[in-house]
C-alpha positions in Angstrom: -57.6 -9.7 -6.9 -55.1 -9.9 -9.8 -51.9 -7.9 -8.9 -48.7 -8.2 -10.9 -45.6 -7.3 -9.0 -42.9 -5.6 -10.7 -39.8 -4.6 -8.4 -36.7 -3.0 -8.9 -34.3 -3.6 -6.5 -31.0 -1.3 -5.4 -28.6 -3.0 -3.0 -26.3 -0.4 -1.5 -23.3 -1.7 0.7 -21.7 0.1 3.0 -18.5 -1.1 4.7 -16.0 -0.2 7.2 -12.7 -1.4 7.1 -12.6 -2.9 3.8 -8.9 -2.6 4.0 -8.8 -4.4 7.6 -9.9 -7.6 5.8 -6.7 -9.5 7.5 -6.4 -8.0 11.1 -9.5 -10.3 12.4 -12.7 -8.4 13.5 -16.1 -9.3 12.5 -17.6 -6.2 9.9 -21.1 -5.2 10.1 -22.3 -4.8 6.7 -25.5 -2.4 6.5 -27.8 -3.0 3.6 -30.4 -0.5 2.2 -33.2 -2.0 0.1 -35.4 0.5 -1.6 -38.0 -1.2 -3.8 -40.2 0.6 -6.6 -43.6 -0.8 -7.9 -44.4 0.7 -11.1 -46.7 -1.5 -12.6 -50.2 -0.6 -13.4 -52.2 -2.7 -10.9 -56.2 -2.8 -10.9 -57.8 -3.1 -7.5 -60.9 -4.5 -7.1 -61.4 -6.1 -3.3 -61.7 -4.4 -0.1 -58.3 -3.6 1.2 -55.9 -6.0 1.9 -52.2 -6.9 2.7 -49.6 -8.1 0.2 -46.6 -10.3 1.6 -43.7 -11.2 -0.2 -40.0 -12.5 0.5 -37.4 -11.4 -1.7 -33.7 -13.1 -1.7 -30.8 -10.9 -2.4 -27.5 -12.2 -3.1 -24.3 -10.0 -2.3 -20.8 -11.3 -3.8 -18.5 -11.1 -3.1 -18.1 -12.4 -0.6 -21.1 -14.6 -1.3 -23.8 -13.8 1.2 -27.7 -14.3 0.9 -29.9 -12.4 2.6 -33.8 -12.6 2.9 -36.1 -9.5 3.1 -39.5 -10.0 4.3 -41.9 -6.7 3.0 -45.4 -6.4 3.8 -47.5 -3.9 1.3 -50.7 -2.7 2.2 -53.0 -2.3 -1.0 -56.2 -0.2 -1.1 -59.4 -0.4 -3.1 -59.8 1.4 -6.3 -62.4 0.9 -9.2 -60.1 2.3 -12.2 -56.6 1.3 -13.2 -53.8 3.6 -11.5 -50.1 4.2 -11.6 -49.3 3.3 -8.1 -45.4 3.9 -6.7 -44.8 2.3 -3.4 -41.2 2.8 -1.9 -40.1 0.6 1.0 -36.9 1.3 2.8 -35.5 -1.2 5.1 -32.2 -2.1 6.7 -30.5 -5.3 7.3 -27.2 -5.8 9.4 -25.2 -9.1 8.1 -22.2 -9.8 10.0 -19.6 -12.2 8.7 -16.5 -13.3 10.0 -13.5 -12.4 7.9 -9.8 -13.5 7.9 -8.9 -13.8 11.4 -5.3 -12.5 12.7 -3.8 -15.5 13.1 -4.9 -16.4 9.4 -3.2 -12.8 8.2 0.1 -13.9 10.0 0.5 -17.0 8.5 0.1 -15.7 5.3 3.2 -13.1 6.2 5.2 -16.0 7.7 4.6 -18.3 4.3 5.6 -15.3 2.3 8.8 -14.9 4.1 9.5 -18.4 3.6 9.0 -18.5 0.1 11.5 -15.4 0.1 13.8 -16.9 1.9 13.5 -20.3 0.1 14.4 -18.6 -3.3 17.5 -16.8 -1.5 18.7 -19.6 -0.1 18.6 -21.3 -3.6 21.0 -18.8 -4.6 23.4 -19.0 -1.5 22.2 -15.8 -0.2 21.3 -15.9 3.9 17.8 -15.2 4.9 15.9 -11.9 5.6 14.3 -11.1 9.2 10.4 -10.0 9.3 10.5 -6.0 9.7 7.8 -4.1 11.9 7.9 -0.9 9.4 4.2 -0.5 8.9 4.1 1.1 5.5 4.1 -2.1 3.3 0.9 -3.2 5.1 -1.0 0.3 4.8 -0.1 0.3 1.1 -1.7 -3.3 0.4 -4.8 -2.3 2.0 -5.1 0.8 0.0 -4.2 -0.8 -3.1 -7.1 -3.6 -2.4 -9.5 -1.1 -1.1 -9.1 1.2 -4.2 -8.5 -2.0 -6.7 -5.1 -0.4 -8.3 -1.5 -1.5 -8.5 1.3 0.9 -8.1 4.7 2.2 -6.2 2.4 5.2 -5.4 0.0 5.6 -3.0 -3.3 8.2 -3.3 -1.2 10.8 -1.6 1.5 10.7 -4.4 4.0 9.6 -2.1 7.0 7.1 -3.1 7.7 3.9 -1.1 11.0 5.7 0.7 8.8 8.5 1.7 5.9 6.4 2.9 8.8 4.0 4.6 10.4 7.2 6.8 6.9 8.1 7.7 6.3 5.3 9.5 9.9 5.8 11.6 11.9 3.6 9.0 15.5 4.5 9.8 17.1 2.6 7.1 16.8 1.9 3.1 14.1 0.2 1.7 13.8 -0.9 -2.0 9.8 -2.2 -2.9 7.9 -4.8 -5.1 4.6 -5.0 -5.0 2.0 -7.1 -7.0 -1.8 -7.6 -7.3 -4.1 -10.2 -8.2 -7.9 -8.9 -9.4 -11.1 -10.6 -9.4 -11.7 -13.9 -10.9 -14.3 -15.9 -11.7 -12.6 -18.7 -9.8 -11.7 -18.8 -6.2 -8.1 -19.1 -5.5 -6.4 -19.7 -1.6 -4.4 -16.6 -1.0 -1.3 -19.1 -0.4 -1.8 -20.0 -4.2 -1.9 -16.2 -5.4 1.1 -15.2 -3.1 3.2 -18.6 -4.3 2.3 -17.6 -7.9 3.2 -13.8 -7.4 6.6 -14.8 -6.0 7.2 -17.5 -8.7 6.3 -14.6 -11.4 8.5 -12.1 -9.8 11.5 -14.6 -9.6 11.6 -16.5 -12.9 8.9 -14.7 -15.3 10.2 -11.0 -14.6 11.7 -10.3 -18.2 9.3 -7.7 -19.0 10.7 -5.8 -15.9 14.2 -6.2 -16.7 14.3 -8.6 -13.7 14.3 -6.0 -11.0 11.9 -7.6 -8.8 14.1 -10.7 -9.0 17.1 -8.6 -8.1 15.5 -6.9 -5.3 14.2 -10.4 -4.0 18.1 -11.4 -4.4 20.2 -8.4 -3.2 22.8 -10.1 -0.6 22.6 -6.8 1.2 18.9 -7.0 2.0 18.7 -8.0 5.7 15.1 -7.4 6.1 11.6 -7.4 4.3 8.7 -5.6 5.6 5.0 -7.8 4.3 2.0 -6.5 3.6 -0.9 -8.5 2.5 -4.6 -7.7 2.0 -7.0 -10.0 0.8 -10.8 -10.1 0.6 -11.6 -13.7 -0.8 -11.1 -12.7 -4.3 -8.4 -9.9 -4.8 -5.1 -9.9 -3.1 -2.5 -6.8 -2.8 1.1 -8.0 -1.8 4.1 -5.9 -1.2 7.5 -6.5 -0.1 9.6 -3.7 1.3 13.0 -5.2 1.3 14.9 -3.2 3.9 18.7 -2.4 4.8 19.0 -1.9 8.4 22.9 -1.5 9.3 22.9 1.6 11.4 23.1 1.9 15.3 21.9 5.6 15.9 23.4 7.4 18.5 21.5 10.5 16.8 18.9 9.9 14.4 18.8 12.4 11.5 17.5 16.0 12.6 16.9 18.9 10.1 15.9 22.5 11.1 15.9 25.6 9.3 18.3 24.2 6.6 20.9 22.3 8.6 20.8 18.8 9.1 22.8 16.5 11.7 23.2 12.8 11.9 25.6 10.7 14.3 25.8 6.9 14.6 27.5 3.8 13.5 27.3 1.4 10.7 27.6 -2.1 10.8 29.5 -2.3 7.1 32.6 -0.3 8.1 33.5 3.0 6.7 31.0 5.3 5.4 31.6 7.2 1.4 32.8 10.4 1.8 29.7 11.8 0.3 25.7 12.0 1.2 23.6 12.3 -1.9 20.5 14.5 -2.0 17.6 14.1 -4.3 14.2 15.9 -4.8 10.6 15.2 -5.7 8.3 17.8 -5.9 5.9 18.1 -3.6 3.5 15.2 -3.5 -0.1 15.9 -4.5 -3.3 13.6 -4.3 -3.9 10.9 -7.2 -6.9 9.1 -8.6 -7.2 5.8 -8.9 -7.4 6.3 -12.7 -4.0 8.2 -12.5 -2.4 5.5 -10.7 -3.1 3.2 -13.7 -1.3 5.2 -16.0 2.2 6.2 -17.0 4.3 7.3 -15.0 2.6 5.7 -11.8 2.1 2.3 -13.3 5.9 1.6 -13.8 9.1 1.8 -11.8 10.1 4.5 -9.3 13.1 6.4 -9.3 14.8 8.8 -6.4 13.7 11.8 -8.4 16.0 14.6 -9.5 19.5 15.1 -8.5 20.0 18.0 -6.3 23.6 18.0 -5.3 26.2 16.2 -2.7 27.2 17.1 1.1 31.3 16.1 1.1 33.7 16.4 3.8 35.5 20.2 4.6 38.2 20.3 2.1 36.8 18.6 -0.9 35.6 19.7 -4.0 33.5 18.3 -7.2 33.6 19.0 -10.8 30.4 20.1 -12.4 28.1 19.2 -9.3 26.5 21.4 -6.9 27.5 20.6 -3.6 28.4 21.6 0.2 31.2 21.1 2.6 30.2 19.7 5.8 30.4 22.0 8.7 31.4 18.8 10.8 32.6 15.3 9.5 34.0 12.7 11.6 34.0 9.4 10.7 36.3 6.0 11.8 37.0 2.8 9.9 35.1 0.9 12.2 32.0 2.8 11.1 31.3 5.8 13.6 30.3 8.6 11.9 28.7 12.3 13.1 27.6 14.5 10.2 26.5 18.5 10.3 25.9 20.2 7.2 23.9 23.3 6.2 22.0 22.0 2.9 20.5 25.4 2.3 22.4 26.0 -1.0 21.2 22.8 -2.6 17.1 23.4 -1.6 17.2 25.1 -5.3 14.2 23.5 -6.5 12.0 25.0 -3.6 9.4 23.6 -1.9 9.4 19.3 -2.3 10.8 16.6 -0.7 14.5 16.3 -0.4 16.0 12.6 0.2 19.1 11.9 1.8 21.2 8.9 0.7 24.2 7.6 2.9 26.6 5.4 1.6 29.3 2.7 2.2 31.8 1.3 0.2 31.9 -2.2 0.4 34.4 -4.3 -2.1 34.1 -1.7 -4.4 30.3 -2.0 -4.0 28.6 1.0 -3.0 25.5 0.2 -0.5 22.8 2.6 0.0 22.6 2.5 4.3 19.9 5.2 4.7 17.7 6.9 2.7 15.9 9.9 4.5 13.1 12.0 3.1 13.1 15.5 4.3 9.8 17.5 3.7 10.5 21.2 3.2 8.1 24.0 2.8 9.4 27.2 2.9 
């Protein structure tokens, strides 16, 4: 019997939880193998069976799967075009980076940050617990992009607030794509930190300034790694407010009550506007403005104490403005006149003035839909 086997192999890998690579579980990958023989074959012997073994290599990560297949051949007197389709499902289980390894990478990153701060006479930052950084790192890795925006069109301070953040955050992001050579995650993270500190001139040293900001007291670290690519998010945080009543908003009126650890707050609250977030594609995120730095949006106005006024800007006087030199504050205001842009995200910025420097203490987004 003369048989030429020409097999077209299509491998489709379906992965669940790609972004959870660093959380320590076994990931079962389902591989569907479809083989099609389009070769002209001549069969001159009685019915028989052909058994072949194929080896499939899946990368990354490197994984070899051996598939054994049996094909029944039937006798015929003349050449024919025979199509044979075989579908097999092979389950491959591989152990991914366990949780302790992820924690080790987070603390390794924290050590690098605090070493840089110590070298410049700054106090260390503590590790924060806000999950916005980790979720953003996972999404960037899964979708192979680098941006301060996410696929839902949200900026860092919006995501931080939605994860119950109550202070102010300032984000650094970094991404290392696929390389022909495999590097350890620590090597990649160390290089990222070095670049942000010492090779950041193309970004006006904004990453370096963020790492060395003396008012940051926490950092929320997100790391996602799949053996080849790595996404890193550093959400530096200012957590200086002890809240008695966190920010509330209803029907145009907002209120807040608490105490700052930096003394008396600045007598004006800034309000910024962003259009309603819209879903973005990977291709959009890789182009301007989404592959650049982010801003607080457009200035919408100010909330100031009763009896004060401002020139050439929109503002409202607070219904109640109680503050003390020791940092206590209680503020109530109707901001309806400042919601002039309609639906969208209006972000409140609460400041403190320390030694002539204005410090953002709270950046809080209100998602307004009338």
